[in-house]
C-alpha positions as CSV (number, residue, x, y, z in Angstrom):
1,M,113.1,99.6,105.6
2,L,110.4,99.2,103.0
3,I,108.6,95.9,102.7
4,L,106.0,95.3,100.0
5,K,103.1,93.1,101.2
6,S,100.5,93.1,98.4
7,L,99.3,94.9,95.4
8,H,95.7,95.0,93.9
9,L,95.1,96.4,90.5
10,E,91.9,96.9,88.5
11,H,91.6,98.3,84.9
12,F,95.2,99.5,85.1
13,M,97.2,99.6,81.9
14,C,97.0,96.1,80.4
15,I,95.8,94.5,83.6
16,T,92.1,94.0,84.0
17,E,92.4,92.6,87.6
18,A,95.3,91.2,89.6
19,D,96.1,90.4,93.2
20,L,99.8,90.0,94.0
21,N,101.2,88.9,97.3
22,F,104.8,89.7,98.0
23,D,105.6,87.3,100.8
24,A,109.2,86.5,100.0
25,N,112.6,88.2,100.6
26,C,113.2,88.2,96.8
27,I,110.6,89.2,94.3
28,I,110.9,88.2,90.6
29,I,108.4,89.3,88.1
30,E,108.6,87.5,84.8
31,G,106.4,87.1,81.7
32,D,106.2,87.6,78.0
33,N,106.0,91.0,76.4
34,G,102.6,92.8,77.1
35,Q,101.8,90.6,80.1
36,G,101.9,93.4,82.7
37,K,105.4,93.5,84.2
38,S,105.8,97.2,83.6
39,A,102.3,97.9,84.7
40,V,103.1,96.3,88.1
41,M,106.2,98.5,88.4
42,E,104.3,101.6,87.3
43,A,101.6,101.1,89.8
44,I,104.1,100.8,92.6
45,A,105.9,103.9,91.4
46,I,102.7,105.9,91.3
47,C,102.2,105.1,95.0
48,L,105.7,105.7,96.1
49,S,107.0,108.5,93.9
50,E,106.1,112.0,92.9
51,R,107.7,111.5,89.5
52,K,105.5,109.7,87.0
53,R,106.0,108.3,83.5
54,S,103.1,110.4,82.3
55,D,101.5,113.7,83.3
56,S,98.0,112.4,82.7
57,V,96.6,109.6,84.8
58,K,94.0,108.8,82.1
59,E,96.8,107.1,80.1
60,F,96.9,104.4,82.8
61,I,93.1,103.5,82.7
62,Q,92.0,100.7,80.4
63,K,89.5,101.6,77.7
64,P,86.5,101.7,77.9
65,F,86.6,102.1,81.7
66,D,86.5,105.5,83.4
67,H,88.6,104.6,86.4
68,A,91.5,102.3,87.6
69,K,92.3,101.1,91.1
70,I,95.6,100.6,92.8
71,V,95.9,99.3,96.4
72,L,99.4,98.9,97.7
73,D,100.0,97.5,101.1
74,L,103.5,97.9,102.6
75,I,105.4,98.3,105.7
76,Y,107.8,101.2,106.1
77,N,109.9,101.6,109.3
78,D,107.7,99.0,111.1
79,E,104.5,100.9,110.2
80,Q,101.8,99.5,107.9
81,I,100.8,101.8,105.1
82,I,98.1,101.3,102.5
83,F,97.9,103.5,99.4
């Protein structure tokens, strides 16, 4: 079983900085267009999947910054994993 605990983002897509805590059995992400819903899902996908939306990670970094940061904390099969 995979349980998402938290996600920290910096300079990733349209998100300058965000800390999300997933402490419920059901997670709903809502917001207007351009508010970062897809960015949250993309960040999680980058950590969990080999298949990406883009071949270049530079596409995900906010301009004018030269780096982005993703920290995903999760539990998989009763083991804590941090990406």
